[in-house]
GUMI-180353 format. One record per residue (C-alpha): x, y, z; residue in three letters; residue number from 0. Coordinates in steps of 0.001 Angstrom, whole numbers. Each point is the difference from the previous one (the first is absolute). Layout:
// GUMI-180353
u | v | w | aa | i
X | Y | Z | ALA | NUM
...
// end
This chain:
// GUMI-180353
u | v | w | aa | i
19083 | -5580 | -3244 | MET | 0
-1011 | -863 | 3492 | SER | 1
-832 | -3116 | 1564 | THR | 2
-2743 | -191 | 2694 | LEU | 3
-852 | -2679 | 2683 | SER | 4
-3580 | -28 | 1148 | VAL | 5
-1151 | -2438 | 2655 | PRO | 6
-3470 | -1335 | -988 | LEU | 7
-2912 | -1327 | 1852 | THR | 8
-1085 | -3480 | -895 | PRO | 9
-3233 | 1505 | -1396 | GLU | 10
2019 | 2507 | -2109 | LEU | 11
2232 | -2856 | -823 | GLU | 12
-3096 | -1959 | -1339 | LYS | 13
-1263 | 3206 | -1840 | MET | 14
3408 | 290 | -1718 | MET | 15
87 | -3771 | -1019 | GLU | 16
-3616 | 330 | -1236 | LYS | 17
938 | 3081 | -2154 | LEU | 18
2977 | -1729 | -1429 | LEU | 19
-2049 | -3010 | -903 | GLN | 20
-2686 | 2062 | -1635 | ASP | 21
3116 | 1484 | -2315 | GLY | 22
-581 | 3630 | 1318 | VAL | 23
4231 | 396 | 274 | ALA | 24
2741 | -2399 | -1205 | ALA | 25
1496 | -371 | 3422 | ASN | 26
-129 | 1617 | 3832 | LYS | 27
2224 | 2822 | -1086 | ALA | 28
-2115 | 949 | -2921 | ASP | 29
-3081 | -192 | 2062 | LEU | 30
1370 | 2299 | 2636 | ALA | 31
959 | 2384 | -2784 | ARG | 32
-3344 | 16 | -1313 | LYS | 33
-1680 | 610 | 3243 | ALA | 34
2265 | 3276 | 610 | ILE | 35
-614 | 930 | -3333 | GLU | 36
-3825 | -597 | 220 | LYS | 37
-247 | 1688 | 3676 | MET | 38
1927 | 3168 | -1588 | ALA | 39
-2395 | 234 | -2651 | GLU | 40
-3013 | -159 | 2488 | GLU | 41
1769 | 2644 | 2073 | HIS | 42
466 | 2536 | -2734 | ALA | 43
-3983 | -369 | -875 | VAL | 44
-997 | 418 | 3340 | GLN | 45
2487 | 3021 | 27 | VAL | 46
-1721 | 1354 | -3101 | VAL | 47
-3486 | -570 | 1190 | LEU | 48
789 | 1669 | 3431 | GLN | 49
1400 | 3184 | -1597 | ALA | 50
-3512 | 188 | -2270 | GLN | 51
-1617 | 85 | 3642 | LYS | 52
2211 | 3364 | 679 | GLU | 53
-1681 | 3145 | -249 | PRO | 54
461 | 2219 | -3201 | THR | 55
1086 | 3618 | 503 | LEU | 56
-907 | 2327 | -2897 | ARG | 57
606 | 3789 | -237 | GLY | 58
2912 | 2549 | 375 | ASP | 59
2704 | -1556 | 1541 | LEU | 60
960 | 3448 | 2018 | ASP | 61
-3933 | -135 | 1524 | GLU | 62
315 | -3887 | 657 | LEU | 63
3320 | 551 | 1806 | ALA | 64
-1412 | 2635 | 2174 | LYS | 65
-2754 | -2574 | 956 | LYS | 66
2946 | -2496 | 1318 | LEU | 67
// end
């Protein structure tokens, strides 16, 4: 397991303390891990949504390849 040291602005520190007071995480390290997991989940959703917007090709693969 690796360790990460991240400088925080006073505003981010206040947000972190508020989240800890609200019981979102057990400690700062737990909160950071949860934040990374949440961002990774949101990114995965965005990737899927973007992929759904991509055009769909249908038909004979050889004919489609000729058009490229």
